[in-house]
mmCIF file of the N, C-alpha and C atoms, coordinates in Angstrom:
data_MODEL
# 
_entry.id   MODEL 
# 
loop_
_atom_site.group_PDB 
_atom_site.id 
_atom_site.type_symbol 
_atom_site.label_atom_id 
_atom_site.label_alt_id 
_atom_site.label_comp_id 
_atom_site.label_asym_id 
_atom_site.label_entity_id 
_atom_site.label_seq_id 
_atom_site.pdbx_PDB_ins_code 
_atom_site.Cartn_x 
_atom_site.Cartn_y 
_atom_site.Cartn_z 
_atom_site.occupancy 
_atom_site.B_iso_or_equiv 
_atom_site.pdbx_formal_charge 
_atom_site.auth_seq_id 
_atom_site.auth_comp_id 
_atom_site.auth_asym_id 
_atom_site.auth_atom_id 
_atom_site.pdbx_PDB_model_num 
ATOM 1   N N  . UNK A 1 1  ? 143.431 -134.411 60.497  1.00 0.00 ? 1  UNK A N  1 
ATOM 2   C CA . UNK A 1 1  ? 144.393 -134.199 59.438  1.00 0.00 ? 1  UNK A CA 1 
ATOM 3   C C  . UNK A 1 1  ? 145.718 -134.814 59.873  1.00 0.00 ? 1  UNK A C  1 
ATOM 4   N N  . UNK A 1 2  ? 146.242 -135.668 59.079  1.00 0.00 ? 2  UNK A N  1 
ATOM 5   C CA . UNK A 1 2  ? 147.500 -136.309 59.461  1.00 0.00 ? 2  UNK A CA 1 
ATOM 6   C C  . UNK A 1 2  ? 148.675 -135.381 59.194  1.00 0.00 ? 2  UNK A C  1 
ATOM 7   N N  . UNK A 1 3  ? 149.769 -135.702 59.810  1.00 0.00 ? 3  UNK A N  1 
ATOM 8   C CA . UNK A 1 3  ? 150.976 -134.877 59.709  1.00 0.00 ? 3  UNK A CA 1 
ATOM 9   C C  . UNK A 1 3  ? 151.511 -134.827 58.272  1.00 0.00 ? 3  UNK A C  1 
ATOM 10  N N  . UNK A 1 4  ? 151.396 -135.930 57.555  1.00 0.00 ? 4  UNK A N  1 
ATOM 11  C CA . UNK A 1 4  ? 151.940 -135.996 56.193  1.00 0.00 ? 4  UNK A CA 1 
ATOM 12  C C  . UNK A 1 4  ? 151.109 -135.186 55.210  1.00 0.00 ? 4  UNK A C  1 
ATOM 13  N N  . UNK A 1 5  ? 149.815 -135.004 55.466  1.00 0.00 ? 5  UNK A N  1 
ATOM 14  C CA . UNK A 1 5  ? 148.951 -134.275 54.536  1.00 0.00 ? 5  UNK A CA 1 
ATOM 15  C C  . UNK A 1 5  ? 149.009 -132.772 54.740  1.00 0.00 ? 5  UNK A C  1 
ATOM 16  N N  . UNK A 1 6  ? 149.629 -132.297 55.794  1.00 0.00 ? 6  UNK A N  1 
ATOM 17  C CA . UNK A 1 6  ? 149.710 -130.863 56.062  1.00 0.00 ? 6  UNK A CA 1 
ATOM 18  C C  . UNK A 1 6  ? 150.706 -130.205 55.108  1.00 0.00 ? 6  UNK A C  1 
ATOM 19  N N  . UNK A 1 7  ? 150.387 -129.025 54.675  1.00 0.00 ? 7  UNK A N  1 
ATOM 20  C CA . UNK A 1 7  ? 151.373 -128.296 53.873  1.00 0.00 ? 7  UNK A CA 1 
ATOM 21  C C  . UNK A 1 7  ? 152.609 -127.983 54.725  1.00 0.00 ? 7  UNK A C  1 
ATOM 22  N N  . UNK A 1 8  ? 153.729 -127.811 54.079  1.00 0.00 ? 8  UNK A N  1 
ATOM 23  C CA . UNK A 1 8  ? 154.994 -127.561 54.774  1.00 0.00 ? 8  UNK A CA 1 
ATOM 24  C C  . UNK A 1 8  ? 154.915 -126.289 55.614  1.00 0.00 ? 8  UNK A C  1 
ATOM 25  N N  . UNK A 1 9  ? 154.239 -125.269 55.103  1.00 0.00 ? 9  UNK A N  1 
ATOM 26  C CA . UNK A 1 9  ? 154.129 -123.993 55.816  1.00 0.00 ? 9  UNK A CA 1 
ATOM 27  C C  . UNK A 1 9  ? 153.388 -124.167 57.146  1.00 0.00 ? 9  UNK A C  1 
ATOM 28  N N  . UNK A 1 10 ? 152.328 -124.961 57.176  1.00 0.00 ? 10 UNK A N  1 
ATOM 29  C CA . UNK A 1 10 ? 151.555 -125.188 58.402  1.00 0.00 ? 10 UNK A CA 1 
ATOM 30  C C  . UNK A 1 10 ? 152.405 -125.929 59.425  1.00 0.00 ? 10 UNK A C  1 
ATOM 31  N N  . UNK A 1 11 ? 153.160 -126.937 58.982  1.00 0.00 ? 11 UNK A N  1 
ATOM 32  C CA . UNK A 1 11 ? 154.029 -127.667 59.909  1.00 0.00 ? 11 UNK A CA 1 
ATOM 33  C C  . UNK A 1 11 ? 155.075 -126.740 60.509  1.00 0.00 ? 11 UNK A C  1 
ATOM 34  N N  . UNK A 1 12 ? 155.627 -125.851 59.682  1.00 0.00 ? 12 UNK A N  1 
ATOM 35  C CA . UNK A 1 12 ? 156.640 -124.924 60.176  1.00 0.00 ? 12 UNK A CA 1 
ATOM 36  C C  . UNK A 1 12 ? 156.035 -123.948 61.189  1.00 0.00 ? 12 UNK A C  1 
ATOM 37  N N  . UNK A 1 13 ? 154.818 -123.451 60.923  1.00 0.00 ? 13 UNK A N  1 
ATOM 38  C CA . UNK A 1 13 ? 154.175 -122.530 61.858  1.00 0.00 ? 13 UNK A CA 1 
ATOM 39  C C  . UNK A 1 13 ? 153.870 -123.209 63.186  1.00 0.00 ? 13 UNK A C  1 
ATOM 40  N N  . UNK A 1 14 ? 153.452 -124.463 63.134  1.00 0.00 ? 14 UNK A N  1 
ATOM 41  C CA . UNK A 1 14 ? 153.188 -125.195 64.367  1.00 0.00 ? 14 UNK A CA 1 
ATOM 42  C C  . UNK A 1 14 ? 154.445 -125.354 65.196  1.00 0.00 ? 14 UNK A C  1 
ATOM 43  N N  . UNK A 1 15 ? 155.544 -125.641 64.526  1.00 0.00 ? 15 UNK A N  1 
ATOM 44  C CA . UNK A 1 15 ? 156.784 -125.839 65.262  1.00 0.00 ? 15 UNK A CA 1 
ATOM 45  C C  . UNK A 1 15 ? 157.294 -124.528 65.851  1.00 0.00 ? 15 UNK A C  1 
ATOM 46  N N  . UNK A 1 16 ? 156.951 -123.395 65.240  1.00 0.00 ? 16 UNK A N  1 
ATOM 47  C CA . UNK A 1 16 ? 157.367 -122.099 65.780  1.00 0.00 ? 16 UNK A CA 1 
ATOM 48  C C  . UNK A 1 16 ? 156.599 -121.733 67.041  1.00 0.00 ? 16 UNK A C  1 
ATOM 49  N N  . UNK A 1 17 ? 155.354 -122.185 67.157  1.00 0.00 ? 17 UNK A N  1 
ATOM 50  C CA . UNK A 1 17 ? 154.521 -121.828 68.310  1.00 0.00 ? 17 UNK A CA 1 
ATOM 51  C C  . UNK A 1 17 ? 154.698 -122.771 69.495  1.00 0.00 ? 17 UNK A C  1 
ATOM 52  N N  . UNK A 1 18 ? 155.277 -123.918 69.309  1.00 0.00 ? 18 UNK A N  1 
ATOM 53  C CA . UNK A 1 18 ? 155.441 -124.881 70.401  1.00 0.00 ? 18 UNK A CA 1 
ATOM 54  C C  . UNK A 1 18 ? 156.309 -124.349 71.538  1.00 0.00 ? 18 UNK A C  1 
ATOM 55  N N  . UNK A 1 19 ? 157.467 -123.717 71.288  1.00 0.00 ? 19 UNK A N  1 
ATOM 56  C CA . UNK A 1 19 ? 158.272 -123.205 72.414  1.00 0.00 ? 19 UNK A CA 1 
ATOM 57  C C  . UNK A 1 19 ? 157.546 -122.120 73.194  1.00 0.00 ? 19 UNK A C  1 
ATOM 58  N N  . UNK A 1 20 ? 156.738 -121.332 72.528  1.00 0.00 ? 20 UNK A N  1 
ATOM 59  C CA . UNK A 1 20 ? 156.002 -120.277 73.226  1.00 0.00 ? 20 UNK A CA 1 
ATOM 60  C C  . UNK A 1 20 ? 155.016 -120.882 74.216  1.00 0.00 ? 20 UNK A C  1 
ATOM 61  N N  . UNK A 1 21 ? 154.387 -121.959 73.854  1.00 0.00 ? 21 UNK A N  1 
ATOM 62  C CA . UNK A 1 21 ? 153.447 -122.621 74.768  1.00 0.00 ? 21 UNK A CA 1 
ATOM 63  C C  . UNK A 1 21 ? 154.177 -123.150 75.997  1.00 0.00 ? 21 UNK A C  1 
ATOM 64  N N  . UNK A 1 22 ? 155.376 -123.689 75.800  1.00 0.00 ? 22 UNK A N  1 
ATOM 65  C CA . UNK A 1 22 ? 156.143 -124.180 76.946  1.00 0.00 ? 22 UNK A CA 1 
ATOM 66  C C  . UNK A 1 22 ? 156.583 -123.031 77.840  1.00 0.00 ? 22 UNK A C  1 
ATOM 67  N N  . UNK A 1 23 ? 156.950 -121.904 77.242  1.00 0.00 ? 23 UNK A N  1 
ATOM 68  C CA . UNK A 1 23 ? 157.364 -120.750 78.040  1.00 0.00 ? 23 UNK A CA 1 
ATOM 69  C C  . UNK A 1 23 ? 156.190 -120.232 78.855  1.00 0.00 ? 23 UNK A C  1 
ATOM 70  N N  . UNK A 1 24 ? 155.012 -120.208 78.261  1.00 0.00 ? 24 UNK A N  1 
ATOM 71  C CA . UNK A 1 24 ? 153.835 -119.748 78.989  1.00 0.00 ? 24 UNK A CA 1 
ATOM 72  C C  . UNK A 1 24 ? 153.558 -120.668 80.169  1.00 0.00 ? 24 UNK A C  1 
ATOM 73  N N  . UNK A 1 25 ? 153.677 -121.954 79.983  1.00 0.00 ? 25 UNK A N  1 
ATOM 74  C CA . UNK A 1 25 ? 153.485 -122.904 81.073  1.00 0.00 ? 25 UNK A CA 1 
ATOM 75  C C  . UNK A 1 25 ? 154.513 -122.735 82.174  1.00 0.00 ? 25 UNK A C  1 
ATOM 76  N N  . UNK A 1 26 ? 155.753 -122.458 81.798  1.00 0.00 ? 26 UNK A N  1 
ATOM 77  C CA . UNK A 1 26 ? 156.803 -122.259 82.790  1.00 0.00 ? 26 UNK A CA 1 
ATOM 78  C C  . UNK A 1 26 ? 156.561 -120.973 83.564  1.00 0.00 ? 26 UNK A C  1 
ATOM 79  N N  . UNK A 1 27 ? 156.148 -119.914 82.885  1.00 0.00 ? 27 UNK A N  1 
ATOM 80  C CA . UNK A 1 27 ? 155.870 -118.644 83.555  1.00 0.00 ? 27 UNK A CA 1 
ATOM 81  C C  . UNK A 1 27 ? 154.717 -118.810 84.542  1.00 0.00 ? 27 UNK A C  1 
ATOM 82  N N  . UNK A 1 28 ? 153.717 -119.588 84.155  1.00 0.00 ? 28 UNK A N  1 
ATOM 83  C CA . UNK A 1 28 ? 152.584 -119.839 85.038  1.00 0.00 ? 28 UNK A CA 1 
ATOM 84  C C  . UNK A 1 28 ? 153.038 -120.573 86.297  1.00 0.00 ? 28 UNK A C  1 
ATOM 85  N N  . UNK A 1 29 ? 153.889 -121.557 86.141  1.00 0.00 ? 29 UNK A N  1 
ATOM 86  C CA . UNK A 1 29 ? 154.387 -122.312 87.295  1.00 0.00 ? 29 UNK A CA 1 
ATOM 87  C C  . UNK A 1 29 ? 155.214 -121.414 88.211  1.00 0.00 ? 29 UNK A C  1 
ATOM 88  N N  . UNK A 1 30 ? 156.048 -120.558 87.622  1.00 0.00 ? 30 UNK A N  1 
ATOM 89  C CA . UNK A 1 30 ? 156.851 -119.639 88.434  1.00 0.00 ? 30 UNK A CA 1 
ATOM 90  C C  . UNK A 1 30 ? 155.957 -118.656 89.182  1.00 0.00 ? 30 UNK A C  1 
ATOM 91  N N  . UNK A 1 31 ? 154.920 -118.176 88.526  1.00 0.00 ? 31 UNK A N  1 
ATOM 92  C CA . UNK A 1 31 ? 153.981 -117.249 89.150  1.00 0.00 ? 31 UNK A CA 1 
ATOM 93  C C  . UNK A 1 31 ? 153.308 -117.902 90.355  1.00 0.00 ? 31 UNK A C  1 
ATOM 94  N N  . UNK A 1 32 ? 152.882 -119.141 90.208  1.00 0.00 ? 32 UNK A N  1 
ATOM 95  C CA . UNK A 1 32 ? 152.226 -119.862 91.306  1.00 0.00 ? 32 UNK A CA 1 
ATOM 96  C C  . UNK A 1 32 ? 153.182 -120.025 92.489  1.00 0.00 ? 32 UNK A C  1 
ATOM 97  N N  . UNK A 1 33 ? 154.431 -120.356 92.227  1.00 0.00 ? 33 UNK A N  1 
ATOM 98  C CA . UNK A 1 33 ? 155.406 -120.528 93.306  1.00 0.00 ? 33 UNK A CA 1 
ATOM 99  C C  . UNK A 1 33 ? 155.613 -119.213 94.051  1.00 0.00 ? 33 UNK A C  1 
ATOM 100 N N  . UNK A 1 34 ? 155.757 -118.118 93.327  1.00 0.00 ? 34 UNK A N  1 
ATOM 101 C CA . UNK A 1 34 ? 155.968 -116.807 93.958  1.00 0.00 ? 34 UNK A CA 1 
ATOM 102 C C  . UNK A 1 34 ? 154.753 -116.406 94.789  1.00 0.00 ? 34 UNK A C  1 
ATOM 103 N N  . UNK A 1 35 ? 153.562 -116.609 94.258  1.00 0.00 ? 35 UNK A N  1 
ATOM 104 C CA . UNK A 1 35 ? 152.344 -116.254 95.001  1.00 0.00 ? 35 UNK A CA 1 
ATOM 105 C C  . UNK A 1 35 ? 152.231 -117.079 96.279  1.00 0.00 ? 35 UNK A C  1 
ATOM 106 N N  . UNK A 1 36 ? 152.539 -118.354 96.211  1.00 0.00 ? 36 UNK A N  1 
ATOM 107 C CA . UNK A 1 36 ? 152.486 -119.196 97.407  1.00 0.00 ? 36 UNK A CA 1 
ATOM 108 C C  . UNK A 1 36 ? 153.503 -118.739 98.452  1.00 0.00 ? 36 UNK A C  1 
ATOM 109 N N  . UNK A 1 37 ? 154.695 -118.363 98.014  1.00 0.00 ? 37 UNK A N  1 
ATOM 110 C CA . UNK A 1 37 ? 155.700 -117.868 98.956  1.00 0.00 ? 37 UNK A CA 1 
ATOM 111 C C  . UNK A 1 37 ? 155.237 -116.573 99.627  1.00 0.00 ? 37 UNK A C  1 
ATOM 112 N N  . UNK A 1 38 ? 154.627 -115.681 98.874  1.00 0.00 ? 38 UNK A N  1 
ATOM 113 C CA . UNK A 1 38 ? 154.129 -114.424 99.446  1.00 0.00 ? 38 UNK A CA 1 
ATOM 114 C C  . UNK A 1 38 ? 153.026 -114.701 100.459 1.00 0.00 ? 38 UNK A C  1 
ATOM 115 N N  . UNK A 1 39 ? 152.134 -115.621 100.153 1.00 0.00 ? 39 UNK A N  1 
ATOM 116 C CA . UNK A 1 39 ? 151.051 -115.968 101.086 1.00 0.00 ? 39 UNK A CA 1 
ATOM 117 C C  . UNK A 1 39 ? 151.617 -116.554 102.371 1.00 0.00 ? 39 UNK A C  1 
ATOM 118 N N  . UNK A 1 40 ? 152.602 -117.420 102.263 1.00 0.00 ? 40 UNK A N  1 
ATOM 119 C CA . UNK A 1 40 ? 153.214 -118.023 103.456 1.00 0.00 ? 40 UNK A CA 1 
ATOM 120 C C  . UNK A 1 40 ? 153.875 -116.949 104.314 1.00 0.00 ? 40 UNK A C  1 
ATOM 121 N N  . UNK A 1 41 ? 154.557 -116.011 103.684 1.00 0.00 ? 41 UNK A N  1 
ATOM 122 C CA . UNK A 1 41 ? 155.212 -114.935 104.433 1.00 0.00 ? 41 UNK A CA 1 
ATOM 123 C C  . UNK A 1 41 ? 154.173 -114.069 105.137 1.00 0.00 ? 41 UNK A C  1 
ATOM 124 N N  . UNK A 1 42 ? 153.055 -113.803 104.484 1.00 0.00 ? 42 UNK A N  1 
ATOM 125 C CA . UNK A 1 42 ? 152.021 -112.962 105.090 1.00 0.00 ? 42 UNK A CA 1 
ATOM 126 C C  . UNK A 1 42 ? 151.323 -113.653 106.261 1.00 0.00 ? 42 UNK A C  1 
ATOM 127 N N  . UNK A 1 43 ? 151.204 -114.962 106.212 1.00 0.00 ? 43 UNK A N  1 
ATOM 128 C CA . UNK A 1 43 ? 150.454 -115.700 107.241 1.00 0.00 ? 43 UNK A CA 1 
ATOM 129 C C  . UNK A 1 43 ? 151.351 -116.167 108.385 1.00 0.00 ? 43 UNK A C  1 
ATOM 130 N N  . UNK A 1 44 ? 152.614 -116.436 108.118 1.00 0.00 ? 44 UNK A N  1 
ATOM 131 C CA . UNK A 1 44 ? 153.501 -117.063 109.102 1.00 0.00 ? 44 UNK A CA 1 
ATOM 132 C C  . UNK A 1 44 ? 153.778 -116.150 110.291 1.00 0.00 ? 44 UNK A C  1 
ATOM 133 N N  . UNK A 1 45 ? 153.889 -116.752 111.458 1.00 0.00 ? 45 UNK A N  1 
ATOM 134 C CA . UNK A 1 45 ? 154.298 -116.039 112.667 1.00 0.00 ? 45 UNK A CA 1 
ATOM 135 C C  . UNK A 1 45 ? 153.135 -115.467 113.462 1.00 0.00 ? 45 UNK A C  1 
ATOM 136 N N  . UNK A 1 46 ? 153.436 -115.180 114.742 1.00 0.00 ? 46 UNK A N  1 
ATOM 137 C CA . UNK A 1 46 ? 152.417 -114.608 115.621 1.00 0.00 ? 46 UNK A CA 1 
ATOM 138 C C  . UNK A 1 46 ? 152.148 -113.154 115.297 1.00 0.00 ? 46 UNK A C  1 
ATOM 139 N N  . UNK A 1 47 ? 153.160 -112.454 114.828 1.00 0.00 ? 47 UNK A N  1 
ATOM 140 C CA . UNK A 1 47 ? 153.026 -111.031 114.534 1.00 0.00 ? 47 UNK A CA 1 
ATOM 141 C C  . UNK A 1 47 ? 152.995 -110.821 113.019 1.00 0.00 ? 47 UNK A C  1 
ATOM 142 N N  . UNK A 1 48 ? 152.205 -111.637 112.324 1.00 0.00 ? 48 UNK A N  1 
ATOM 143 C CA . UNK A 1 48 ? 152.166 -111.572 110.868 1.00 0.00 ? 48 UNK A CA 1 
ATOM 144 C C  . UNK A 1 48 ? 151.361 -110.368 110.396 1.00 0.00 ? 48 UNK A C  1 
ATOM 145 N N  . UNK A 1 49 ? 151.481 -110.080 109.138 1.00 0.00 ? 49 UNK A N  1 
ATOM 146 C CA . UNK A 1 49 ? 150.756 -108.957 108.541 1.00 0.00 ? 49 UNK A CA 1 
ATOM 147 C C  . UNK A 1 49 ? 149.250 -109.178 108.647 1.00 0.00 ? 49 UNK A C  1 
ATOM 148 N N  . UNK A 1 50 ? 148.819 -110.403 108.452 1.00 0.00 ? 50 UNK A N  1 
ATOM 149 C CA . UNK A 1 50 ? 147.381 -110.710 108.518 1.00 0.00 ? 50 UNK A CA 1 
ATOM 150 C C  . UNK A 1 50 ? 146.861 -110.491 109.940 1.00 0.00 ? 50 UNK A C  1 
ATOM 151 N N  . UNK A 1 51 ? 147.588 -110.934 110.958 1.00 0.00 ? 51 UNK A N  1 
ATOM 152 C CA . UNK A 1 51 ? 147.123 -110.739 112.329 1.00 0.00 ? 51 UNK A CA 1 
ATOM 153 C C  . UNK A 1 51 ? 147.120 -109.256 112.700 1.00 0.00 ? 51 UNK A C  1 
ATOM 154 N N  . UNK A 1 52 ? 148.094 -108.500 112.203 1.00 0.00 ? 52 UNK A N  1 
ATOM 155 C CA . UNK A 1 52 ? 148.100 -107.050 112.441 1.00 0.00 ? 52 UNK A CA 1 
ATOM 156 C C  . UNK A 1 52 ? 146.906 -106.383 111.766 1.00 0.00 ? 52 UNK A C  1 
ATOM 157 N N  . UNK A 1 53 ? 146.588 -106.823 110.563 1.00 0.00 ? 53 UNK A N  1 
ATOM 158 C CA . UNK A 1 53 ? 145.438 -106.266 109.853 1.00 0.00 ? 53 UNK A CA 1 
ATOM 159 C C  . UNK A 1 53 ? 144.144 -106.579 110.588 1.00 0.00 ? 53 UNK A C  1 
ATOM 160 N N  . UNK A 1 54 ? 143.991 -107.800 111.071 1.00 0.00 ? 54 UNK A N  1 
ATOM 161 C CA . UNK A 1 54 ? 142.790 -108.161 111.828 1.00 0.00 ? 54 UNK A CA 1 
ATOM 162 C C  . UNK A 1 54 ? 142.689 -107.359 113.131 1.00 0.00 ? 54 UNK A C  1 
ATOM 163 N N  . UNK A 1 55 ? 143.806 -107.143 113.806 1.00 0.00 ? 55 UNK A N  1 
ATOM 164 C CA . UNK A 1 55 ? 143.804 -106.340 115.038 1.00 0.00 ? 55 UNK A CA 1 
ATOM 165 C C  . UNK A 1 55 ? 143.414 -104.899 114.732 1.00 0.00 ? 55 UNK A C  1 
ATOM 166 N N  . UNK A 1 56 ? 143.884 -104.371 113.613 1.00 0.00 ? 56 UNK A N  1 
ATOM 167 C CA . UNK A 1 56 ? 143.520 -102.997 113.230 1.00 0.00 ? 56 UNK A CA 1 
ATOM 168 C C  . UNK A 1 56 ? 142.032 -102.889 112.936 1.00 0.00 ? 56 UNK A C  1 
ATOM 169 N N  . UNK A 1 57 ? 141.468 -103.876 112.223 1.00 0.00 ? 57 UNK A N  1 
ATOM 170 C CA . UNK A 1 57 ? 140.023 -103.867 111.961 1.00 0.00 ? 57 UNK A CA 1 
ATOM 171 C C  . UNK A 1 57 ? 139.229 -103.946 113.262 1.00 0.00 ? 57 UNK A C  1 
ATOM 172 N N  . UNK A 1 58 ? 139.684 -104.780 114.190 1.00 0.00 ? 58 UNK A N  1 
ATOM 173 C CA . UNK A 1 58 ? 139.000 -104.918 115.478 1.00 0.00 ? 58 UNK A CA 1 
ATOM 174 C C  . UNK A 1 58 ? 139.029 -103.603 116.248 1.00 0.00 ? 58 UNK A C  1 
ATOM 175 N N  . UNK A 1 59 ? 140.167 -102.956 116.266 1.00 0.00 ? 59 UNK A N  1 
ATOM 176 C CA . UNK A 1 59 ? 140.297 -101.670 116.949 1.00 0.00 ? 59 UNK A CA 1 
ATOM 177 C C  . UNK A 1 59 ? 139.415 -100.608 116.291 1.00 0.00 ? 59 UNK A C  1 
ATOM 178 N N  . UNK A 1 60 ? 139.410 -100.586 114.960 1.00 0.00 ? 60 UNK A N  1 
ATOM 179 C CA . UNK A 1 60 ? 138.577 -99.624  114.241 1.00 0.00 ? 60 UNK A CA 1 
ATOM 180 C C  . UNK A 1 60 ? 137.105 -99.853  114.545 1.00 0.00 ? 60 UNK A C  1 
ATOM 181 N N  . UNK A 1 61 ? 136.680 -101.120 114.538 1.00 0.00 ? 61 UNK A N  1 
ATOM 182 C CA . UNK A 1 61 ? 135.272 -101.416 114.790 1.00 0.00 ? 61 UNK A CA 1 
ATOM 183 C C  . UNK A 1 61 ? 134.879 -101.039 116.221 1.00 0.00 ? 61 UNK A C  1 
ATOM 184 N N  . UNK A 1 62 ? 135.771 -101.280 117.178 1.00 0.00 ? 62 UNK A N  1 
ATOM 185 C CA . UNK A 1 62 ? 135.466 -100.894 118.558 1.00 0.00 ? 62 UNK A CA 1 
ATOM 186 C C  . UNK A 1 62 ? 135.296 -99.383  118.665 1.00 0.00 ? 62 UNK A C  1 
ATOM 187 N N  . UNK A 1 63 ? 136.172 -98.618  118.026 1.00 0.00 ? 63 UNK A N  1 
ATOM 188 C CA . UNK A 1 63 ? 136.060 -97.156  118.055 1.00 0.00 ? 63 UNK A CA 1 
ATOM 189 C C  . UNK A 1 63 ? 134.794 -96.704  117.331 1.00 0.00 ? 63 UNK A C  1 
ATOM 190 N N  . UNK A 1 64 ? 134.478 -97.345  116.234 1.00 0.00 ? 64 UNK A N  1 
ATOM 191 C CA . UNK A 1 64 ? 133.281 -96.996  115.452 1.00 0.00 ? 64 UNK A CA 1 
ATOM 192 C C  . UNK A 1 64 ? 132.012 -97.285  116.253 1.00 0.00 ? 64 UNK A C  1 
ATOM 193 N N  . UNK A 1 65 ? 131.949 -98.467  116.887 1.00 0.00 ? 65 UNK A N  1 
ATOM 194 C CA . UNK A 1 65 ? 130.747 -98.811  117.662 1.00 0.00 ? 65 UNK A CA 1 
ATOM 195 C C  . UNK A 1 65 ? 130.622 -97.913  118.897 1.00 0.00 ? 65 UNK A C  1 
ATOM 196 N N  . UNK A 1 66 ? 131.727 -97.536  119.490 1.00 0.00 ? 66 UNK A N  1 
ATOM 197 C CA . UNK A 1 66 ? 131.685 -96.612  120.628 1.00 0.00 ? 66 UNK A CA 1 
ATOM 198 C C  . UNK A 1 66 ? 131.125 -95.264  120.183 1.00 0.00 ? 66 UNK A C  1 
ATOM 199 N N  . UNK A 1 67 ? 131.591 -94.787  119.030 1.00 0.00 ? 67 UNK A N  1 
ATOM 200 C CA . UNK A 1 67 ? 131.100 -93.490  118.511 1.00 0.00 ? 67 UNK A CA 1 
ATOM 201 C C  . UNK A 1 67 ? 129.625 -93.560  118.203 1.00 0.00 ? 67 UNK A C  1 
ATOM 202 N N  . UNK A 1 68 ? 129.141 -94.660  117.671 1.00 0.00 ? 68 UNK A N  1 
ATOM 203 C CA . UNK A 1 68 ? 127.725 -94.792  117.360 1.00 0.00 ? 68 UNK A CA 1 
ATOM 204 C C  . UNK A 1 68 ? 126.866 -94.847  118.625 1.00 0.00 ? 68 UNK A C  1 
ATOM 205 N N  . UNK A 1 69 ? 127.432 -95.366  119.706 1.00 0.00 ? 69 UNK A N  1 
ATOM 206 C CA . UNK A 1 69 ? 126.652 -95.495  120.939 1.00 0.00 ? 69 UNK A CA 1 
ATOM 207 C C  . UNK A 1 69 ? 126.529 -94.176  121.704 1.00 0.00 ? 69 UNK A C  1 
ATOM 208 N N  . UNK A 1 70 ? 127.322 -93.193  121.314 1.00 0.00 ? 70 UNK A N  1 
ATOM 209 C CA . UNK A 1 70 ? 127.262 -91.876  121.975 1.00 0.00 ? 70 UNK A CA 1 
ATOM 210 C C  . UNK A 1 70 ? 125.951 -91.178  121.592 1.00 0.00 ? 70 UNK A C  1 
ATOM 211 N N  . UNK A 1 71 ? 125.358 -90.452  122.574 1.00 0.00 ? 71 UNK A N  1 
ATOM 212 C CA . UNK A 1 71 ? 124.084 -89.762  122.267 1.00 0.00 ? 71 UNK A CA 1 
ATOM 213 C C  . UNK A 1 71 ? 124.275 -88.539  121.390 1.00 0.00 ? 71 UNK A C  1 
# 
C-alpha cells in the first residue's frame, strides 16, 4: 500500500507510534549497557563476588562430602 493511498487517519496513527518505537530501542540499549557494567563489576578483581561465591561453594562441598564420609 503506498503512502498516498492510505487514509489520513492511518498515516496519523503511524506517525504517533514511531516515537514509541525509538524510545523502546533506546531503553533496550540503556538496559544492555547497565547489565554489562554490572557483569564487569561482579567479575573484576581478585576478590570479586564471583570468586567469593565459588570459594563458598567449594567450602560447602568439602563440608558436605566430609559429612557423607562419616560412618
